[in-house]
C-alpha positions in Angstrom: -8.9 25.9 -4.3 -7.1 27.9 -1.4 -9.4 27.9 1.8 -9.3 30.0 5.3 -10.1 29.3 9.0 -13.0 31.3 10.0 -15.0 31.1 13.3 -18.3 29.8 13.6 -20.9 28.7 15.9 -20.2 26.2 18.0 -24.0 24.8 17.4 -23.3 24.9 13.5 -20.1 23.4 14.1 -21.2 20.2 15.4 -24.0 20.3 12.9 -20.9 20.9 9.5 -18.5 18.2 11.3 -21.2 15.5 11.5 -22.3 15.5 7.8 -18.6 15.3 7.0 -18.8 11.9 9.1 -21.9 10.7 7.8 -21.2 11.5 4.2 -17.3 10.7 4.9 -16.0 13.9 3.2 -12.2 14.0 2.5 -10.2 17.0 2.6 -10.3 18.6 -1.1 -14.3 17.5 -1.2 -17.6 20.0 -1.6 -19.0 20.2 2.1 -22.4 19.8 -0.4 -22.3 18.4 -3.4 -24.9 17.9 -6.5 -25.9 14.3 -7.6 -22.9 13.8 -9.6 -20.6 15.4 -6.9 -20.1 18.2 -8.3 -21.0 21.8 -7.3 -24.6 22.1 -6.6 -26.7 24.5 -9.1 -27.4 27.5 -8.0 -31.1 27.3 -8.5 -31.0 24.0 -5.9 -29.3 26.3 -3.7 -31.9 29.1 -4.1 -34.4 26.6 -3.8 -33.2 25.2 -0.6 -32.6 28.3 1.1 -36.0 30.3 0.3 -37.7 26.5 2.0 -35.4 26.9 5.3 -36.5 30.6 5.4 -40.1 30.1 5.0 -40.3 27.0 7.3 -38.4 29.1 10.3 -38.5 32.7 10.1 -42.5 35.2 10.8 -44.4 35.9 7.4 -42.9 39.7 8.0 -39.1 38.8 8.1 -39.7 36.3 5.2 -40.9 38.9 2.7 -38.5 41.3 3.7 -35.1 41.5 1.7 -33.6 40.4 5.9 -31.5 37.0 4.7 -33.3 37.1 1.1 -29.7 35.6 -0.3 -27.6 33.0 1.1 -25.1 35.7 0.6 -26.5 37.7 3.0 -25.5 35.7 5.5 -21.8 36.4 4.5 -22.3 40.8 5.4 -24.1 40.3 8.9 -21.2 37.8 9.8 -18.7 40.4 8.8 -21.0 43.5 10.0 -21.7 41.3 13.1 -18.3 40.9 13.6 -17.4 44.9 13.4 -20.0 45.8 15.5 -18.3 43.1 18.4 -15.2 45.2 18.2 -13.1 42.8 16.7 -10.5 44.3 14.8 -10.8 45.2 10.8 -7.8 43.5 9.8 -8.6 40.3 11.5 -12.2 40.6 10.0 -10.8 40.9 6.4 -8.4 38.1 7.3 -11.4 35.9 7.7 -13.4 37.3 4.9 -10.6 37.1 2.0 -10.7 40.8 2.2 -8.1 43.5 2.2 -8.5 45.8 5.4 -9.8 48.8 2.7 -12.0 46.5 1.1 -13.6 45.8 4.0 -13.6 49.2 5.2 -14.7 51.1 2.6 -17.7 47.9 2.6 -18.6 48.1 6.2 -17.7 50.9 8.3 -21.2 52.6 7.6 -23.0 49.5 9.1 -20.7 49.2 12.5 -23.4 50.4 15.3 -23.5 50.9 19.1 -19.9 51.2 19.7 -20.1 55.0 20.5 -20.3 54.6 24.0 -17.5 52.0 24.7 -15.8 54.3 22.4 -16.1 57.5 24.4 -15.2 56.1 27.2 -12.3 54.4 26.4 -10.8 57.7 24.8 -12.0 59.2 28.2 -9.7 57.0 30.4 -6.7 56.6 28.0 -6.9 60.8 28.3 -6.5 61.2 31.5 -3.4 63.6 32.4 -1.0 62.5 34.8 -1.7 64.9 37.4 -5.9 64.4 36.6 -8.1 66.4 35.3 -8.3 70.2 35.0 -12.2 70.2 35.8 -14.5 67.7 36.7 -17.6 69.5 35.6 -19.3 67.4 33.0 -19.6 70.6 30.9 -16.1 70.4 29.8 -15.3 66.9 28.7 -14.5 66.5 24.9 -17.2 64.2 23.9 -19.8 67.4 25.2 -18.4 70.4 24.6 -17.9 69.3 20.2 -20.4 70.4 17.7 -21.5 67.9 15.8 -21.2 68.6 12.0 -21.9 66.4 9.0 -19.3 64.4 7.5 -17.0 65.3 4.9 -17.4 65.2 1.4 -15.4 63.1 0.0 -14.6 63.7 -4.0 
């Protein structure tokens, strides 16, 4: 069995550490075990997840596909890390994926970074003697026509 260190929300980390202490779990033990100490059945996990979602979500969200499967939380977390600007190599390491797999799956999900990226590119692209023009209409991002992305083979 392989393990990875992955950041977690502090409140969730406290809950999990308390569970580990209460259950007197040792390294290598399963965090959540079935009745005989083995792996929980998928049906048990799905029932528990469905019940937890129903208990805390408004009906319209519960009925939506949002977080319907436990695995959806992984997708949401990876997308959020990328949206937050965490470098893809770091996210891939935490996820146990290669960067190519991560970007092939999640790059289209990244949203909301364009204004910040434009500001950073403009600031980094200044010539040593200053801008050639102060007219905002001549700035890089305002003069390039938009076009659809190139098709891949």
